C-alpha positions in Angstrom: -15.0 -3.0 0.2 -15.8 -3.8 -3.2 -13.5 -5.6 -5.8 -13.4 -5.1 -9.2 -10.9 -3.9 -12.1 -12.3 -1.5 -14.2 -11.0 1.8 -12.3 -13.1 4.8 -12.2 -9.9 6.7 -11.9 -9.6 6.0 -15.8 -5.9 6.1 -15.7 -4.6 3.1 -16.7 -4.7 -0.1 -14.9 -0.9 -1.8 -15.0 0.1 -5.2 -15.9 2.0 -7.1 -12.9 5.0 -8.7 -13.9 6.9 -11.7 -11.7 10.4 -13.0 -13.1 11.3 -16.1 -11.3 14.0 -18.9 -12.5 13.8 -21.8 -14.5 15.8 -25.0 -13.9 19.1 -24.1 -15.2 19.1 -20.6 -13.5 18.1 -18.4 -16.3 15.9 -15.7 -15.6 12.2 -15.7 -16.9 8.7 -14.3 -16.6 6.6 -16.4 -14.0 3.8 -14.0 -14.4 2.6 -10.9 -16.3 -1.0 -11.0 -14.5 -4.2 -7.4 -14.9 -4.5 -5.7 -11.4 -6.4 -6.9 -8.8 -8.2 -3.8 -7.4 -10.3 -3.3 -4.2 -12.2 0.5 -3.9 -13.3 2.1 -1.0 -15.8 3.9 -1.9 -16.6 5.7 1.1 -12.8 6.9 1.4 -12.3 7.7 -2.8 -9.6 5.3 -2.9 -8.5 2.2 -4.6 -5.9 -0.1 -3.4 -3.9 -2.3 -5.3 -1.6 -5.2 -3.5 1.1 -5.5 -6.1 3.6 -7.6 -4.1 3.6 -8.9 -0.4 6.1 -10.5 1.3 6.2 -12.3 4.8 9.6 -12.7 6.2 12.7 -10.5 6.0 15.3 -11.4 4.3 12.9 -13.0 1.8 13.7 -16.3 0.7 13.0 -16.8 -3.3 14.8 -20.3 -2.7 12.1 -22.9 -4.0 9.6 -20.1 -5.0 8.4 -19.7 -0.8 8.3 -15.3 -1.8 5.3 -16.6 -4.7 3.6 -19.1 -2.9 3.5 -16.9 0.2 2.2 -13.9 -1.8 -0.3 -15.7 -3.5 -1.5 -17.5 -0.4 -1.4 -13.9 1.0 -3.6 -12.5 -2.6 -6.2 -15.0 -1.6 -7.3 -12.8 1.5 -9.0 -10.4 -1.0 -10.3 -7.8 0.4 -9.1 -8.7 3.6 -5.1 -7.9 3.1 -3.9 -5.5 5.9 -2.3 -2.7 5.3 1.2 -4.1 7.0 2.0 -7.8 6.5 3.1 -9.0 9.4 7.2 -9.5 9.2 6.7 -8.4 5.5 6.0 -6.1 3.6 3.6 -4.7 1.0 3.9 -3.3 -2.6 0.7 -1.7 -3.3 -0.5 0.8 -5.9 -3.3 3.4 -4.9 -6.0 5.8 -6.5 -7.4 8.6 -4.9 -10.3 10.5 -6.3 -10.4 13.6 -6.6 -11.3 15.7 -3.9 -11.1 12.5 -1.3 -11.3 12.9 1.7 -8.7 12.6 4.3 -7.9 9.7 6.5 -6.0 9.9 9.5 -4.1 6.8 10.2 -0.9 5.4 11.6 0.9 2.2 10.7 3.5 -0.1 12.3 6.0 0.5 9.4 8.4 2.2 7.2 7.4 3.4 4.2 8.3 4.4 0.8 5.5 6.4 -0.6 5.7 7.8 -4.4 3.6 10.0 -6.4 3.1 8.2 -9.9 0.5 10.5 -11.2 -1.8 14.4 -10.2 -0.7 15.9 -7.5 -1.4 14.8 -3.4 -1.4 16.8 -0.2 0.0 14.7 2.8 -0.9 15.8 6.0 0.6 15.2 9.6 -1.1 15.4 12.9 1.0 18.3 13.9 -1.2 20.2 11.8 1.3 20.3 8.7 0.9 20.3 5.0 3.2 19.2 2.0 1.6 19.3 -1.3 3.3 16.5 -3.2 3.5 16.3 -7.5 5.1 13.0 -9.9 8.0 12.2 -9.0 8.0 12.9 -5.1 9.0 10.7 -2.8 7.6 10.4 1.2 9.6 8.0 3.6 6.8 7.7 6.0 8.6 6.5 9.4 4.9 5.1 11.7 3.7 8.7 11.8 0.2 9.8 11.8 -0.7 11.4 8.4 -3.4 11.5 6.3 -3.0 12.0 1.8 -5.6 14.1 -0.1 -5.8 14.7 -4.0 -6.3 18.2 -3.8 -7.8 18.4 -7.3 -11.4 18.9 -8.1 -11.1 16.8 -11.8 -8.2 14.8 -11.7 -7.3 11.4 -9.9 -3.9 10.6 -8.7 -2.1 7.4 -7.8 1.3 6.6 -5.2 2.9 3.4 -5.0 3.6 2.4 -1.6 6.1 -0.3 -0.6 5.2 -0.7 3.4 7.5 -2.7 5.6 7.1 -4.1 8.8 8.9 -2.7 11.8 9.7 -2.8 15.6 7.8 -1.3 17.6 8.0 2.4 17.7 8.0 4.3 21.1 8.5 7.7 21.6 9.3 9.3 25.3 8.7 6.0 26.7 5.0 5.5 24.9 4.6 3.3 22.4 2.5 4.1 19.2 0.1 1.7 17.7 -1.6 1.0 14.4 -4.5 3.3 14.3 -6.2 3.0 10.9 -9.5 5.5 11.8 -12.6 5.5 10.5 -11.1 3.0 7.8 -11.4 0.0 10.7 -14.3 -1.4 9.0 -13.0 -1.6 5.7 -9.4 -2.5 6.4 -8.7 -5.4 8.6 -6.1 -4.4 12.0 -2.0 -5.3 10.4 -2.0 -7.6 13.5 2.0 -6.5 13.6 1.8 -4.1 16.5 0.0 -6.7 19.3 
């Protein structure tokens, strides 16, 4: 995994704005920082963890969530897809005709197409075409994302939330990140 701040996608590099409170309880801007991207060239994707939490519900007292997020971000490319007992908000950029990667996480995910078009593939063989503004609620299913364009990059925003183990017909479905296992660490939330 390569970490850099220039975007091969040529999409706008978002600034991450985080708020907090001053001593009087008034809202104030804590930080406004450029994004930090990790690129997996083999799969034609860039990942950008916008914010992470490590507890649910989240405690913002004494800025616990900020401290936890900053500690999570020091792991850089070692950040897993799902944060055990927490959440991950992440942008993902997809290269034109990027290869689909079938995977499953133990999480409830919201995926929003921000730019370009995407195709969602499920392991039952079905595909769904998605346009900007479309939302997918991914409920621990085995799926893949594919950018069908020959020339244009696509971007999605995901919010992944740790979930209880998923049982279907008495069988427990576990995380499976497929061929990305050499690039993305296991989440460790399904052990």
